[in-house]
N, C-alpha and C positions, 0 to 999 in steps of 0.2 A: 843627633849623636851618631858617632861611628861605633857600632856595637858588634862585638864578636860573640856569636852564640855557639857554644860548644855543645855537641849532641843535638844540634838544631834540626837534624833530619829525622829525629825520633818523633814519637807520638805527641808529647806535650811541646817539645821544642819547635816542631814544624808549625804548630798553631801560634806559638809566640812569634816566630819569624814572620808569618803572614800578617799578624797585627802590627808588628813594628814597621814593616814596609808600608802598610796601609796608612800609618800615621806619619810617614815621611822621613823615617830614620834611614841612615845608611847601614845596611846589615850584611854581615858575612857569616856564613855557616861553616863550622869546622867539625867534621864528623868522620869517624873511621868506617861507618856503614856496617858495623857488626850487627847492630839492631836497627839502624836508621835506613831510610829509603831515598834513593836519588830523586824519585818522582815526587817526593813530599815537599821539595823546596825548589825555587827557581835555579836552573842549572848554572846560570851565570853568577849565582851567589854562593855556590857550594865549593868548598875546599876540602878535598879528601885527605885526612891525615889523622894521626894518633897523638894523644896527649903526651906520650913519651918522646915525641920528636920535638924537643925543645928548640932546636935550631930553626925548625920551620915556624914555630910559634913566634920566635924572636923576629923573624923576617916579616911575618904577617902583621904583627903589631906595628912595625915601622911603616911598611908599605901601605897598609890600609888606614893608618893614622887612628888606631883604635883608642877610644877613651873610656870604654865601659865593656864589661863582660857579663854575660848571662850564662851560667854554667849548669847545663843539663846532663852532660856526659857522665854516665854512671851505669853500673850493672845493678839491676833492681829486683832480681828474683830471690825472694826471702828463703825459700827452701834450698836453692842452690848455694846461697851464702852460708848455710849451715854445713852442707856437705863439702864445700870447697871454699873455705874462708880466705885462703891465700889470694884467690882471684879477686875477691871483693876488697880486701885491705889494700892490695896493690893498686887496683884501678881506681877505686873510689877515694882512697886517701893519698897514697904515694903519688899517683899521677896528678891529683888535684894540687898537692903541695908543689909539684914541679911547675904546674901552670901558674900558681900564685907567685912563685919566684920569678918566672918570666915577666909577669905583670909588674912586680916590684922593680925589676931592672929597668923597665921602660916607663915607670911613673904612672901606670894605669891603676887607679885606686878606687874605682867604683865597681862593685862586684855583687851580683844578685845570684844567690845560691839556691838550687833546687834541693830542698831538704824533704823531710817526710814525717808523717805522724808516727812512723815506726820508731822514732827516737823516744817516744813516750812509753813504749812497752805495753804493759797492761795497767792502765790507770785505775785508781780506786773510785774516782768521782767523775761524773758527767755533768755538763759538757766539759771537754778538755780545753783549758785555757793555756795561755803562754806561760803561766806560772806553775802549771802542773809539772811535778818532778819528772825528769827524763831518765828512764831506766830501760834502755833497749834490751830486748830478749833474743836478738839474733845479730850476726855479724853485719848484715845490711844496715840495720838501724844504728848499730854501734859505729860503723864507718862514717855514716852521715853526721852523727853527733860529734865525732872527732874533728870533722871538717868545720863544723860550727865553732868548736872550741879554738881551732887554729885561726879562724877568721877573727874571732874576738881578740886574740893576742896580736894579730897583725894590725887590727884597727887601733888598739891601744898604743902599740909601738910605732907604727908607720902612718897613722892618721888616715887609714882607709875608711871608706864608707861601704858597709855591706848590709844586705838583707838576706836573711834565711827564711825561706817560705816553706812551711811544713804542710804538705798536701795531705788531704784525706783521700777518698777514692776518686781518682780522676776518671772521667767518663764522658760519653758523648762524642760528637764530631762537629767540625765546622758546618754551619747551617747551609752553606753554599754547596756542600757535597763533594768538593774537590780533594779534600784531605780528611783523614780519619785514622782509626785505630787498626793496626796491622802488626801483631806480635807473633813471633814463632819461638817458643810455644806461647799460646795464649793462656793467660791466667786470670784476666779480669772477668768479673761475673757477668756484666751485661753482654759483651760479645760472645761469651760462652753460651749464655741462654739463647741469644739470637742464632748462633750456629746450630743449637739443638732444634730450634724452631724451623730452621731451614733444612734440617735433615743431614747436616754435615757432621754431626756427632749423634750417637744413639740416644743420649739423654743428658740432662743436667743433674749432677748429684748435689743433694743438700747435705752438708756435713753437720749433723746435729739438729734434732727437732725437739729437744727437751730443755732448751735454755729458758731462763726466767724472763721471757719476752712475751708480748701478747699472743703470738702464734707459734712460739717455741723455737723460731729460727733467729740467727744472728741479725743484728741491726747495724747498718753502716751509713756513713754520711757520704753521699755522692755529689761531687762538684764537677760542673761542666768544664771541659778543657779550655773553652774560650774565656770563661771567667778566670781561670788560672792565668791565662796569657795577659789579661787585663791587669791583674794584680802585679805581675812582674813589671809591666811597663810603668805603672803608677809608682812602684817602689824605686825603679831606676831613675825616674824623673825627679824624685824627691830626695835622693841620697845626697848627703853632705859629708865632707871629710871628717873623720873621727866619729861618725854616727853608726850605731848598731841598730838594726831592725830585726825583730823576730815576730813573725806572724803565722797564725794558723789559718789555713784556707779550707773552708768547708761551707755548707749552707745552713748549719745550725740545727738541722733535724736529720733523723735517720729513717731509712726504709729497711724492712726485713727482707730476707731472701725470698720468702713467699710473695711479698708485695712486689718485688722486682719481677719475678716470674709472671705474675698476673698482669703487670703493666706491659711486659713484652708481648704477651698474648693479645692484649687489647690493641696495641699499636700495630702488630703484624697481622692480626687476624688468624694466627696459626696456634695450634695446641703445642705446648712444650712438654715433651716426655720427661718425667721426673723420677729419680731414684733417691731414696732416703738412705743415708748412711750414718755412721757414728761421728761424734765430734772429732775435730782435729785438735791435736795438742797445741795449746797457746792461743786459741781463738777466744777472745773476750766476747761476752754476750752483746755488748753495745759499745760502739765507738762513734762519738758525735763531737764535732768541733764547736767552739765558740769563735765567731769572727768579729766580735765587738771591738777588739783592739785595732785591727786594720781598718775597720769602718770608721772609728773615731779619728785615727791618725791620717788616713789617706783618702777617706770617702769611698772606699771600695765596698760594694754590695753585690752579691751574686745575682745575675739576671735570671738564671735557670734555678728555680727552687722546687719545681715539681718533677717527680721522677718520670712522668709520662712525656713531658716536653724534652727532657734529656734523652730518653730512649728514642723519641721520634728522630732526633738528629743522628743518633747512632744507626738506626734502621735505614735512614736515607743513604748513609754511606755503605753499609753492608749490602743493601739491596742493589745498589748501582755498581758496587765493586765486589762481586762475589769471590774474587780471588785476591782481594786487597789491591795493593799497588801493581800487582802483576796483571790486573784487569785492563791496565792501560796498554 
């Protein structure tokens, strides 16, 4: 396939690009590098551009003979989406609709969408299945759900094939150690704990220790970034015109904040300084996915199901790239 990967120089996108190329596909990365990194993808595959530049997208779709798109390009900071919703609605929804119109003009009708568990808001039951009601509680989740709804309408009217893949907590790094997680600012728990272990931050703060969980801290489902990439490729290869896919991507079990801290200490051999703080508003005690639907439909099963194995890949990246991609 000739695949255009928007946001392909970002954390999850770069891992997907690596896998697509490894499996023999013709891949082009389109990224404005606001959060992505040049060094995360082969330079000859990178096209620097913004989704608002529809004339450039029109040209690329023709010149590169694109027949499928994997769409990662989005802003993803939940807190920022609350304080600056305009930024998120414009980029995540308006720019995505512009991209979709470009694809419609050129007859590109296979679309894999990077969605999120944030579309579910605070579910009442665990594990979260694809039938769990979607009630996002922040503009980030709402903008992603709006795109899912637009894709459903396009599929009905224009016979597109699309997959919306709802991630839980993306984590880890490519086992080969050449690409990994490098966010500014960093908000993901595992790299924050690793940075505290390395002395790059004074401590890791636990937000809430009185939840109704075995150790009082929040429990989350951590899915390895390479397992996410594999799911995208499987969905892309199975898509048919007029088909809608909605899949949750997690490992089907959760780990508490304290368990993740202990695992980082075991992997790194370093003590993690901890500060306990109050709960954050909107943090559910437990978020765990069911992946039974994608397992039945596409045969996808996560390879990384143990938090220690996931953290080992993350530690390999952070240990060898202490400044992230600037280490190169």
